[in-house]
C-alpha positions as CSV (number, residue, x, y, z in Angstrom):
1,M,14.7,-9.9,4.7
2,I,12.7,-12.8,5.9
3,P,8.9,-11.6,6.5
4,D,7.7,-11.9,10.3
5,P,5.7,-15.2,10.3
6,A,3.8,-14.1,13.0
7,I,2.1,-11.2,11.1
8,T,-1.3,-12.1,9.5
9,V,-3.1,-10.2,6.8
10,R,-6.7,-10.1,6.5
11,S,-9.6,-7.6,5.2
12,L,-9.7,-4.2,6.9
13,H,-12.8,-3.8,8.8
14,Y,-14.5,-0.5,10.2
15,S,-13.4,-1.3,13.8
16,D,-9.9,-1.2,12.6
17,L,-10.2,2.5,11.7
18,P,-9.1,4.0,15.2
19,Q,-6.0,2.0,14.9
20,V,-5.6,3.0,11.2
21,I,-6.1,6.7,11.9
22,A,-3.4,6.4,14.7
23,I,-1.0,4.9,12.3
24,E,-1.9,7.4,9.6
25,R,-1.0,10.4,11.7
26,R,2.3,9.0,12.6
27,A,3.2,7.8,8.9
28,F,2.1,10.8,6.9
29,P,2.7,14.6,7.2
30,T,-1.0,15.1,5.7
31,P,-3.0,12.2,6.9
32,W,-6.2,11.2,5.3
33,S,-9.3,11.9,7.5
34,L,-11.7,9.3,8.8
35,A,-14.1,10.1,6.2
36,M,-11.8,9.3,3.6
37,F,-11.4,5.8,4.8
38,V,-14.9,5.2,5.4
39,L,-15.5,5.8,1.9
40,E,-12.8,3.5,0.8
41,L,-14.1,0.9,3.0
42,S,-17.7,1.3,1.6
43,K,-16.8,0.6,-1.9
44,P,-17.8,-2.9,-2.7
45,S,-14.8,-3.5,-5.4
46,G,-12.0,-2.2,-3.4
47,I,-9.5,-3.9,-1.5
48,C,-8.8,-2.9,2.0
49,L,-6.4,-4.9,3.7
50,A,-4.8,-5.0,7.4
51,S,-1.7,-6.5,8.9
52,L,-1.7,-7.6,12.4
53,D,0.8,-8.7,14.7
54,P,0.2,-11.7,17.2
55,S,-1.4,-9.6,19.9
56,G,-4.0,-8.5,17.4
57,A,-2.7,-4.8,17.0
58,L,-2.9,-3.3,13.4
59,T,0.7,-2.8,12.0
60,G,-0.2,-1.8,8.7
61,Y,-2.8,-1.5,5.9
62,L,-3.6,-0.8,2.3
63,I,-6.5,0.7,0.5
64,C,-6.7,-0.1,-3.3
65,S,-9.7,1.1,-5.5
66,R,-10.7,-0.3,-9.0
67,Y,-11.6,1.9,-11.7
68,D,-13.0,0.1,-14.5
69,Q,-10.3,-2.6,-15.4
70,V,-7.6,-0.7,-13.7
71,W,-6.7,-0.9,-9.8
72,H,-5.4,2.3,-7.9
73,L,-3.3,1.8,-4.9
74,M,-4.4,4.7,-2.9
75,N,-2.9,4.5,0.6
76,I,-0.5,1.7,1.9
77,A,1.2,2.5,5.6
78,V,3.1,0.5,8.1
79,D,3.3,1.9,11.9
80,P,6.8,3.3,12.0
81,G,7.8,0.8,14.9
82,A,6.8,-2.1,13.0
83,R,8.9,-1.0,9.6
84,R,11.6,-3.1,8.0
85,R,9.8,-6.2,8.8
86,G,8.4,-7.1,5.4
87,I,4.9,-6.1,6.3
88,G,4.5,-3.5,3.4
89,S,5.6,-6.3,0.9
90,R,3.1,-8.7,2.3
91,L,0.3,-6.2,2.0
92,L,1.3,-5.4,-1.4
93,S,1.4,-9.3,-2.4
94,E,-1.9,-10.1,-1.0
95,M,-3.6,-7.0,-3.0
96,I,-1.8,-8.2,-5.9
97,A,-3.1,-11.9,-5.3
98,R,-6.7,-10.5,-4.7
99,A,-6.6,-8.0,-7.7
100,G,-5.5,-10.7,-10.0
101,E,-1.6,-11.2,-11.3
102,N,-2.3,-9.6,-14.6
103,T,-4.6,-6.8,-13.7
104,P,-3.4,-3.3,-14.3
105,L,-2.4,-1.4,-11.4
106,T,-1.2,2.2,-10.9
107,L,-0.1,4.5,-7.7
108,E,1.5,7.8,-7.1
109,V,4.6,7.8,-4.6
110,R,6.7,11.0,-3.6
111,T,9.7,11.3,-5.4
112,S,11.7,11.2,-2.3
113,N,10.3,7.9,-1.2
114,A,13.5,5.7,-2.3
115,G,12.4,2.8,-0.2
116,A,8.9,2.7,-1.3
117,I,9.8,3.1,-5.1
118,A,12.3,0.1,-4.8
119,M,9.7,-2.0,-3.1
120,Y,7.2,-1.2,-5.9
121,E,10.0,-2.1,-8.7
122,R,10.5,-5.4,-7.1
123,F,6.7,-6.3,-7.7
124,G,6.9,-5.1,-11.1
125,F,5.7,-1.5,-11.1
126,R,7.6,1.0,-13.5
127,S,7.9,4.5,-13.5
128,A,5.5,6.3,-16.2
129,G,6.3,9.9,-15.5
130,T,5.6,12.6,-12.9
131,R,2.6,14.4,-11.4
132,R,4.3,18.0,-10.8
133,R,3.4,19.2,-7.4
134,Y,1.2,16.5,-6.6
135,Y,1.6,16.6,-2.8
136,S,-0.1,19.9,-1.6
137,D,1.6,19.7,2.0
138,T,5.0,20.1,0.5
139,G,4.5,20.8,-3.2
140,E,6.6,17.7,-4.0
141,D,6.2,15.8,-7.2
142,A,4.9,12.2,-7.4
143,V,6.5,9.6,-9.5
144,I,3.3,7.7,-11.4
145,M,4.1,4.0,-11.4
146,W,2.4,1.4,-13.4
147,R,2.2,-2.7,-13.2
148,D,0.6,-4.1,-16.4
149,A,0.0,-7.6,-17.6
150,A,3.4,-7.5,-19.1
151,A,5.1,-6.9,-15.6
152,T,7.1,-10.0,-14.6
153,P,6.0,-10.5,-11.0
154,T,8.6,-11.0,-8.2
155,A,6.3,-11.3,-5.4
156,S,7.8,-14.6,-4.2
157,S,11.4,-13.4,-4.0
158,S,10.4,-9.8,-2.5
159,A,7.9,-10.6,0.0
160,G,10.5,-10.3,2.7
161,A,12.1,-7.0,1.5
162,G,10.9,-3.6,1.8
163,A,8.9,-1.8,4.2
């Protein structure tokens, strides 16, 4: 899949939050609250990104927090109507570039989210275990994934694949 060249990625701003909340509600059964997004945006060491279409409409976002020497991907979403255009991969690629190619990264993902797991694997993330009943809305387990300095990044070959 070739990424849509008309999509731009930039830092997420407080003024984006109404669009973020709208996407969050469409994308997830248990959406984050406005307060959760405000808290993450207020952290000076975080990486918070937005993807926009040519009209300026927000098509996706990513929230990543730094804990000591490790980055934790907290939230990534693409508007359901804009999926399968490489937006998730573009956001993830930009996050890795900003955090540093050799910086350890971790995340949790629903065991049922095969598309996201495949995208993360293309970027060098590997399964490191399971968090039992991690998701309170359904009781579903989460796959714990890590990308460390030894990972072979494939961002250039995967920027158009996935979400």
